[in-house]
A tleap script that builds the chain and sets N, CA, C and O, in Angstrom:
source leaprc.protein.ff14SB
mol = sequence {
  NMET ARG ARG ARG GLU PRO ALA SER ILE ASP
  PRO LEU ARG PRO PHE ASN GLU LEU GLY ILE
  ASP SER LEU ASP ALA ILE THR LEU THR GLY
  GLU LEU GLU ARG ASP LEU GLY CYS SER ILE
  ASP PRO ALA VAL ILE LEU GLU HIE PRO THR
  PRO HIE ALA PHE ALA ILE HIE LEU ALA SER
  ARG THR ASP HIE CALA
}
set mol.1.N position { 103.241 -135.620 16.488 }
set mol.1.CA position { 104.062 -134.416 16.847 }
set mol.1.C position { 103.763 -133.927 18.395 }
set mol.1.O position { 102.630 -133.689 18.813 }
set mol.2.N position { 104.844 -133.830 19.091 }
set mol.2.CA position { 104.590 -133.251 20.644 }
set mol.2.C position { 104.355 -131.921 20.354 }
set mol.2.O position { 104.874 -131.253 19.459 }
set mol.3.N position { 103.288 -131.482 21.425 }
set mol.3.CA position { 102.836 -130.172 21.354 }
set mol.3.C position { 103.870 -129.311 22.467 }
set mol.3.O position { 104.160 -129.808 23.555 }
set mol.4.N position { 104.276 -128.226 22.117 }
set mol.4.CA position { 105.094 -127.377 23.052 }
set mol.4.C position { 104.606 -126.031 23.199 }
set mol.4.O position { 103.946 -125.535 22.286 }
set mol.5.N position { 104.894 -125.296 24.397 }
set mol.5.CA position { 104.608 -123.967 24.632 }
set mol.5.C position { 105.319 -122.894 23.650 }
set mol.5.O position { 106.533 -122.692 23.620 }
set mol.6.N position { 104.475 -122.327 22.957 }
set mol.6.CA position { 104.904 -121.400 21.825 }
set mol.6.C position { 106.368 -120.722 22.149 }
set mol.6.O position { 107.340 -120.637 21.397 }
set mol.7.N position { 106.228 -120.292 23.426 }
set mol.7.CA position { 107.569 -119.453 24.120 }
set mol.7.C position { 109.022 -120.407 24.123 }
set mol.7.O position { 110.158 -119.959 23.968 }
set mol.8.N position { 108.636 -121.857 24.347 }
set mol.8.CA position { 109.881 -122.527 24.334 }
set mol.8.C position { 110.303 -122.749 23.055 }
set mol.8.O position { 111.152 -123.640 23.050 }
set mol.9.N position { 110.070 -122.317 21.976 }
set mol.9.CA position { 110.374 -122.742 20.705 }
set mol.9.C position { 111.444 -121.616 20.039 }
set mol.9.O position { 110.985 -120.535 19.669 }
set mol.10.N position { 112.526 -121.832 19.935 }
set mol.10.CA position { 113.503 -120.919 19.226 }
set mol.10.C position { 113.010 -120.883 17.844 }
set mol.10.O position { 113.037 -121.959 17.248 }
set mol.11.N position { 112.496 -119.697 17.122 }
set mol.11.CA position { 112.221 -119.706 15.798 }
set mol.11.C position { 113.109 -119.602 14.910 }
set mol.11.O position { 112.792 -119.727 13.727 }
set mol.12.N position { 114.500 -119.335 15.315 }
set mol.12.CA position { 115.725 -119.523 14.506 }
set mol.12.C position { 116.381 -120.896 14.291 }
set mol.12.O position { 117.258 -121.132 13.460 }
set mol.13.N position { 115.778 -121.861 15.245 }
set mol.13.CA position { 116.205 -123.112 15.200 }
set mol.13.C position { 115.802 -124.165 14.033 }
set mol.13.O position { 114.584 -124.224 13.864 }
set mol.14.N position { 116.461 -124.888 13.315 }
set mol.14.CA position { 115.817 -125.540 12.469 }
set mol.14.C position { 115.024 -126.670 12.855 }
set mol.14.O position { 115.301 -127.452 13.765 }
set mol.15.N position { 113.793 -126.716 11.937 }
set mol.15.CA position { 112.959 -127.860 12.512 }
set mol.15.C position { 113.456 -129.167 12.823 }
set mol.15.O position { 112.944 -129.752 13.777 }
set mol.16.N position { 114.331 -129.695 12.198 }
set mol.16.CA position { 115.187 -131.154 12.386 }
set mol.16.C position { 115.640 -131.091 14.025 }
set mol.16.O position { 115.336 -131.918 14.885 }
set mol.17.N position { 116.371 -129.992 14.180 }
set mol.17.CA position { 116.555 -129.617 15.672 }
set mol.17.C position { 115.799 -129.614 16.431 }
set mol.17.O position { 116.101 -130.029 17.550 }
set mol.18.N position { 114.381 -129.109 16.142 }
set mol.18.CA position { 113.399 -129.172 17.067 }
set mol.18.C position { 112.604 -130.554 17.296 }
set mol.18.O position { 111.717 -130.704 18.137 }
set mol.19.N position { 113.093 -131.584 16.363 }
set mol.19.CA position { 112.283 -132.762 16.534 }
set mol.19.C position { 111.429 -132.902 15.495 }
set mol.19.O position { 110.747 -133.924 15.437 }
set mol.20.N position { 111.331 -131.989 14.589 }
set mol.20.CA position { 110.112 -132.050 13.591 }
set mol.20.C position { 110.913 -133.381 12.333 }
set mol.20.O position { 112.047 -133.282 11.865 }
set mol.21.N position { 110.193 -134.204 12.127 }
set mol.21.CA position { 110.414 -135.067 11.107 }
set mol.21.C position { 109.590 -135.068 9.861 }
set mol.21.O position { 108.743 -134.177 9.807 }
set mol.22.N position { 109.659 -135.807 8.950 }
set mol.22.CA position { 108.962 -135.458 7.606 }
set mol.22.C position { 107.563 -135.830 7.827 }
set mol.22.O position { 106.719 -135.247 7.146 }
set mol.23.N position { 107.172 -136.750 8.711 }
set mol.23.CA position { 105.955 -136.987 9.077 }
set mol.23.C position { 105.390 -135.843 9.762 }
set mol.23.O position { 104.336 -135.335 9.379 }
set mol.24.N position { 106.091 -135.385 10.830 }
set mol.24.CA position { 105.612 -134.197 11.344 }
set mol.24.C position { 105.323 -133.055 10.808 }
set mol.24.O position { 104.482 -132.277 11.260 }
set mol.25.N position { 106.132 -132.844 9.614 }
set mol.25.CA position { 105.857 -131.758 8.454 }
set mol.25.C position { 104.758 -131.867 7.834 }
set mol.25.O position { 104.058 -130.870 7.658 }
set mol.26.N position { 104.425 -132.973 7.427 }
set mol.26.CA position { 103.112 -133.459 6.756 }
set mol.26.C position { 102.046 -133.069 7.697 }
set mol.26.O position { 101.132 -132.362 7.272 }
set mol.27.N position { 102.061 -133.442 8.899 }
set mol.27.CA position { 101.119 -133.309 9.943 }
set mol.27.C position { 100.827 -131.472 10.217 }
set mol.27.O position { 99.756 -130.911 10.447 }
set mol.28.N position { 101.944 -130.990 10.111 }
set mol.28.CA position { 102.102 -129.527 10.542 }
set mol.28.C position { 101.279 -128.900 9.397 }
set mol.28.O position { 100.222 -128.331 9.670 }
set mol.29.N position { 101.734 -128.985 8.090 }
set mol.29.CA position { 101.352 -128.469 6.976 }
set mol.29.C position { 99.680 -128.695 6.766 }
set mol.29.O position { 98.909 -127.799 6.423 }
set mol.30.N position { 99.324 -130.016 7.035 }
set mol.30.CA position { 97.941 -130.382 6.979 }
set mol.30.C position { 97.128 -129.486 7.942 }
set mol.30.O position { 96.099 -128.958 7.520 }
set mol.31.N position { 97.519 -129.297 9.159 }
set mol.31.CA position { 96.907 -128.477 10.065 }
set mol.31.C position { 96.653 -126.853 9.874 }
set mol.31.O position { 95.739 -126.059 10.093 }
set mol.32.N position { 97.921 -126.824 9.369 }
set mol.32.CA position { 97.966 -125.087 8.850 }
set mol.32.C position { 96.957 -125.115 7.500 }
set mol.32.O position { 96.100 -124.232 7.512 }
set mol.33.N position { 96.954 -125.931 6.451 }
set mol.33.CA position { 96.106 -125.805 5.509 }
set mol.33.C position { 94.704 -125.770 6.016 }
set mol.33.O position { 93.967 -124.862 5.631 }
set mol.34.N position { 94.243 -126.734 6.900 }
set mol.34.CA position { 92.927 -126.520 7.408 }
set mol.34.C position { 92.734 -125.252 8.009 }
set mol.34.O position { 91.690 -124.668 7.717 }
set mol.35.N position { 93.689 -124.597 8.947 }
set mol.35.CA position { 93.319 -123.386 9.518 }
set mol.35.C position { 93.552 -122.035 8.560 }
set mol.35.O position { 92.823 -121.048 8.664 }
set mol.36.N position { 94.509 -122.106 7.745 }
set mol.36.CA position { 94.540 -120.936 6.830 }
set mol.36.C position { 93.820 -121.109 5.610 }
set mol.36.O position { 93.591 -120.072 4.987 }
set mol.37.N position { 93.391 -122.242 5.102 }
set mol.37.CA position { 92.065 -122.378 4.144 }
set mol.37.C position { 93.087 -122.325 2.824 }
set mol.37.O position { 92.665 -121.813 1.787 }
set mol.38.N position { 94.385 -122.842 2.884 }
set mol.38.CA position { 95.230 -122.693 1.606 }
set mol.38.C position { 95.985 -123.828 1.460 }
set mol.38.O position { 96.181 -124.440 2.510 }
set mol.39.N position { 96.512 -124.329 0.368 }
set mol.39.CA position { 97.226 -125.376 0.047 }
set mol.39.C position { 98.849 -125.292 0.184 }
set mol.39.O position { 99.524 -124.598 -0.576 }
set mol.40.N position { 99.444 -126.140 1.326 }
set mol.40.CA position { 100.811 -125.898 1.682 }
set mol.40.C position { 101.528 -127.158 1.193 }
set mol.40.O position { 101.063 -128.164 1.727 }
set mol.41.N position { 102.298 -127.344 0.528 }
set mol.41.CA position { 103.156 -128.400 0.027 }
set mol.41.C position { 104.303 -128.723 1.327 }
set mol.41.O position { 105.244 -127.984 1.616 }
set mol.42.N position { 103.998 -129.844 1.915 }
set mol.42.CA position { 104.992 -130.245 3.119 }
set mol.42.C position { 106.597 -130.038 2.706 }
set mol.42.O position { 107.420 -129.870 3.606 }
set mol.43.N position { 107.025 -130.058 1.234 }
set mol.43.CA position { 108.268 -129.849 0.839 }
set mol.43.C position { 108.737 -128.368 0.988 }
set mol.43.O position { 109.939 -128.123 0.890 }
set mol.44.N position { 107.787 -127.315 1.233 }
set mol.44.CA position { 108.160 -126.219 1.601 }
set mol.44.C position { 109.042 -125.679 2.989 }
set mol.44.O position { 109.606 -124.605 3.199 }
set mol.45.N position { 108.905 -126.878 3.806 }
set mol.45.CA position { 109.530 -126.849 5.028 }
set mol.45.C position { 111.114 -127.093 4.624 }
set mol.45.O position { 112.012 -126.475 5.197 }
set mol.46.N position { 111.321 -127.892 3.759 }
set mol.46.CA position { 112.712 -128.103 3.475 }
set mol.46.C position { 113.407 -126.737 2.689 }
set mol.46.O position { 114.622 -126.539 2.669 }
set mol.47.N position { 112.616 -126.037 2.189 }
set mol.47.CA position { 112.940 -124.733 1.462 }
set mol.47.C position { 112.950 -123.596 2.510 }
set mol.47.O position { 113.486 -122.541 2.169 }
set mol.48.N position { 112.504 -123.678 3.547 }
set mol.48.CA position { 112.289 -122.697 4.777 }
set mol.48.C position { 112.497 -123.526 5.982 }
set mol.48.O position { 111.461 -123.872 6.549 }
set mol.49.N position { 113.559 -123.898 6.467 }
set mol.49.CA position { 114.043 -125.012 7.471 }
set mol.49.C position { 113.763 -124.356 9.020 }
set mol.49.O position { 114.117 -124.970 10.026 }
set mol.50.N position { 113.184 -123.228 9.075 }
set mol.50.CA position { 113.258 -122.626 10.493 }
set mol.50.C position { 111.545 -122.175 10.688 }
set mol.50.O position { 110.850 -122.031 9.682 }
set mol.51.N position { 111.040 -122.001 11.909 }
set mol.51.CA position { 109.809 -121.595 11.980 }
set mol.51.C position { 109.927 -120.149 11.531 }
set mol.51.O position { 108.984 -119.749 10.847 }
set mol.52.N position { 110.944 -119.256 11.796 }
set mol.52.CA position { 111.027 -117.940 11.293 }
set mol.52.C position { 110.691 -117.939 10.000 }
set mol.52.O position { 109.604 -117.523 9.597 }
set mol.53.N position { 111.721 -118.468 9.164 }
set mol.53.CA position { 111.781 -118.668 7.757 }
set mol.53.C position { 110.450 -118.883 7.056 }
set mol.53.O position { 110.031 -118.197 6.124 }
set mol.54.N position { 109.676 -120.193 7.768 }
set mol.54.CA position { 108.577 -120.732 7.279 }
set mol.54.C position { 107.438 -119.906 7.500 }
set mol.54.O position { 106.449 -120.148 6.808 }
set mol.55.N position { 107.379 -118.899 8.401 }
set mol.55.CA position { 106.453 -118.057 8.868 }
set mol.55.C position { 106.551 -116.857 7.793 }
set mol.55.O position { 105.545 -116.485 7.188 }
set mol.56.N position { 107.791 -116.285 7.593 }
set mol.56.CA position { 107.830 -115.468 6.417 }
set mol.56.C position { 107.332 -115.746 5.257 }
set mol.56.O position { 106.613 -114.939 4.667 }
set mol.57.N position { 107.649 -116.941 4.761 }
set mol.57.CA position { 107.197 -117.639 3.473 }
set mol.57.C position { 105.537 -117.585 3.377 }
set mol.57.O position { 104.860 -117.171 2.436 }
set mol.58.N position { 105.062 -118.178 4.747 }
set mol.58.CA position { 103.459 -118.133 4.890 }
set mol.58.C position { 102.909 -116.760 4.707 }
set mol.58.O position { 101.987 -116.515 3.930 }
set mol.59.N position { 103.555 -115.805 5.507 }
set mol.59.CA position { 102.937 -114.466 5.346 }
set mol.59.C position { 103.240 -113.804 3.954 }
set mol.59.O position { 102.391 -112.989 3.595 }
set mol.60.N position { 104.162 -113.982 3.218 }
set mol.60.CA position { 104.420 -113.450 1.971 }
set mol.60.C position { 103.315 -114.064 1.029 }
set mol.60.O position { 102.900 -113.354 0.113 }
set mol.61.N position { 102.834 -115.279 1.185 }
set mol.61.CA position { 101.812 -115.809 0.478 }
set mol.61.C position { 100.414 -115.108 0.620 }
set mol.61.O position { 99.665 -114.852 -0.322 }
set mol.62.N position { 100.213 -114.875 1.759 }
set mol.62.CA position { 98.954 -114.353 2.300 }
set mol.62.C position { 98.692 -112.929 1.978 }
set mol.62.O position { 97.578 -112.424 1.838 }
set mol.63.N position { 99.952 -112.282 1.867 }
set mol.63.CA position { 100.131 -110.777 1.531 }
set mol.63.C position { 99.450 -110.568 -0.097 }
set mol.63.O position { 98.911 -109.498 -0.382 }
set mol.64.N position { 99.528 -111.560 -0.982 }
set mol.64.CA position { 99.380 -111.546 -2.262 }
set mol.64.C position { 97.965 -112.164 -2.355 }
set mol.64.O position { 97.508 -112.120 -3.498 }
set mol.65.N position { 97.136 -112.747 -1.395 }
set mol.65.CA position { 96.141 -113.441 -1.911 }
set mol.65.C position { 94.913 -112.408 -1.879 }
set mol.65.O position { 93.808 -112.749 -2.300 }
savepdb mol mol.pdb
quit
């Protein structure tokens, strides 16, 4: 997965348009699992296909933890 400056990412643009494929989704969720200390199914990216939607989903999970 290519690293980008956070400001260069449109949070409303779908992951696939940002060049994130299924392998990248697994890598991303793995890194987030390590950083956040919780389990994240890579398939959740399909259910929340933009960085904005995915972030809201993750925030809602941590609000109830």
